[in-house]
C-alpha positions as CSV (number, residue, x, y, z in Angstrom):
1,X,2.9,41.3,-18.4
2,X,4.4,43.6,-15.5
3,X,2.2,45.8,-13.1
4,X,2.7,48.9,-15.3
5,X,1.5,46.9,-18.4
6,X,-1.4,45.4,-16.5
7,X,-2.4,48.8,-15.4
8,X,-2.7,49.8,-19.0
9,X,-4.7,46.6,-20.1
10,X,-6.9,46.5,-22.9
11,X,-10.4,45.3,-23.5
12,X,-13.6,44.8,-21.5
13,X,-12.3,44.5,-18.0
14,X,-13.1,45.4,-14.5
15,X,-11.1,47.1,-11.5
16,X,-11.2,45.2,-8.4
17,X,-11.3,48.2,-6.2
18,X,-8.4,47.6,-3.7
19,X,-6.4,45.0,-5.6
20,X,-3.7,47.0,-7.2
21,X,-2.7,44.1,-9.4
22,X,-6.1,44.1,-11.4
23,X,-6.7,46.5,-14.2
24,X,-9.4,49.2,-14.2
25,X,-10.9,49.5,-17.7
26,X,-13.9,49.8,-19.8
27,X,-16.1,46.9,-17.8
28,X,-15.6,48.7,-14.5
29,X,-18.6,49.1,-12.4
30,X,-20.7,52.3,-12.4
31,X,-22.8,53.5,-9.7
32,X,-26.6,51.8,-9.8
33,X,-25.2,48.9,-11.7
34,X,-25.6,46.5,-8.6
35,X,-22.0,45.1,-9.0
36,X,-21.4,46.0,-5.4
37,X,-24.8,44.4,-4.0
38,X,-24.8,41.0,-5.7
39,X,-24.5,38.0,-3.5
40,X,-23.7,35.3,-6.1
41,X,-21.6,35.5,-9.3
42,X,-21.4,32.9,-12.1
43,X,-17.9,32.8,-13.6
44,X,-15.3,31.1,-15.9
45,X,-11.7,31.5,-15.3
46,X,-8.4,30.5,-16.6
47,X,-5.4,29.9,-13.9
48,X,-1.6,29.7,-14.9
49,X,1.1,29.6,-12.6
50,X,3.5,31.5,-14.9
51,X,2.6,35.1,-15.9
52,X,4.0,34.3,-19.5
53,X,1.2,31.9,-20.1
54,X,-1.5,33.8,-19.0
55,X,-0.5,36.7,-20.9
56,X,-0.6,34.2,-24.0
57,X,-4.3,33.4,-23.2
58,X,-5.0,37.1,-22.8
59,X,-3.6,38.1,-26.2
60,X,-5.7,35.3,-27.7
61,X,-8.7,37.0,-26.1
62,X,-7.6,40.5,-27.0
63,X,-6.8,39.2,-30.6
64,X,-10.3,37.8,-31.2
65,X,-12.4,40.1,-29.3
66,X,-11.3,42.6,-26.7
67,X,-9.2,44.8,-28.9
68,X,-12.3,45.3,-31.1
69,X,-14.4,46.4,-27.9
70,X,-16.4,43.0,-28.2
71,X,-17.3,40.6,-25.5
72,X,-15.7,37.2,-25.6
73,X,-18.4,34.7,-26.1
74,X,-18.4,32.1,-23.3
75,X,-17.9,29.0,-25.5
76,X,-14.6,30.7,-27.0
77,X,-13.6,31.7,-23.5
78,X,-14.1,27.8,-22.6
79,X,-11.8,26.8,-25.6
80,X,-9.0,29.1,-24.4
81,X,-9.5,27.9,-20.7
82,X,-9.3,24.3,-22.0
83,X,-6.0,25.2,-23.8
84,X,-4.4,27.2,-21.1
85,X,-5.9,26.8,-17.6
86,X,-3.9,24.6,-15.2
87,X,-6.8,24.6,-12.8
88,X,-9.0,21.4,-12.9
89,X,-12.1,23.4,-13.9
90,X,-9.8,24.1,-17.3
91,X,-11.4,20.8,-18.6
92,X,-14.8,22.1,-18.1
93,X,-13.9,25.4,-20.0
94,X,-12.9,27.2,-16.9
95,X,-16.5,27.0,-15.5
96,X,-16.7,27.9,-11.6
97,X,-20.5,27.8,-11.5
98,X,-22.3,30.1,-9.1
99,X,-20.4,31.1,-5.8
100,X,-21.4,33.3,-2.9
101,X,-19.4,36.1,-1.4
102,X,-16.7,34.7,1.1
103,X,-16.2,31.4,-0.8
104,X,-13.3,32.6,-3.0
105,X,-10.0,34.2,-1.8
106,X,-9.1,37.6,-1.9
107,X,-8.2,39.0,-5.4
108,X,-10.2,36.4,-7.3
109,X,-13.2,37.3,-5.4
110,X,-12.8,40.9,-5.5
111,X,-12.4,40.7,-9.4
112,X,-15.3,38.3,-10.0
113,X,-17.7,40.5,-8.0
114,X,-16.5,43.7,-9.8
115,X,-16.8,42.5,-13.3
116,X,-19.7,43.1,-15.2
117,X,-21.9,40.4,-16.6
118,X,-20.2,39.4,-20.0
119,X,-17.0,41.2,-19.4
120,X,-13.5,39.7,-19.2
121,X,-11.1,40.9,-16.6
122,X,-7.4,41.5,-17.3
123,X,-4.8,39.1,-15.9
124,X,-4.3,39.3,-12.2
125,X,-2.3,37.6,-9.6
126,X,-3.7,35.9,-6.6
127,X,-1.8,33.4,-4.2
128,X,-2.9,30.4,-6.4
129,X,-1.2,32.1,-9.7
130,X,-2.5,34.1,-12.4
131,X,-6.1,34.5,-13.6
132,X,-8.5,35.8,-16.2
133,X,-12.3,35.9,-15.2
134,X,-15.1,36.1,-17.6
135,X,-18.3,37.0,-15.5
136,X,-21.4,35.1,-16.8
137,X,-24.1,36.3,-14.3
138,X,-24.9,37.6,-10.9
139,X,-27.8,37.6,-8.6
140,X,-29.0,38.6,-5.1
């Protein structure tokens, strides 16, 4: 999935604001939703070194839920993370737990903090590889 295709990404996803590699879509923040003001986020993620592998994982999410406009259940996202993620958290279903602003690097933080609760981001690139994030909660 190149930048052009990422920009046309489907499903419940959020734009990252300044990160041009993340898609903007249906899960995008709206004024008054608190996305820009929360101090902590609870998220799951899938991390792959290769873009082709993250695209396979995203296709499973699309085929199962996103193409119908549904939210991906956390338990189902966890199964796909266990199958595809190359991050040690993949064994825990991609659970990144709660983390505050400033604790994660660049694009990961931007996407995590701009994805609505229950929404799944489109694949995006960071210095660690390619990610998909499922936002499970936010708090101040």
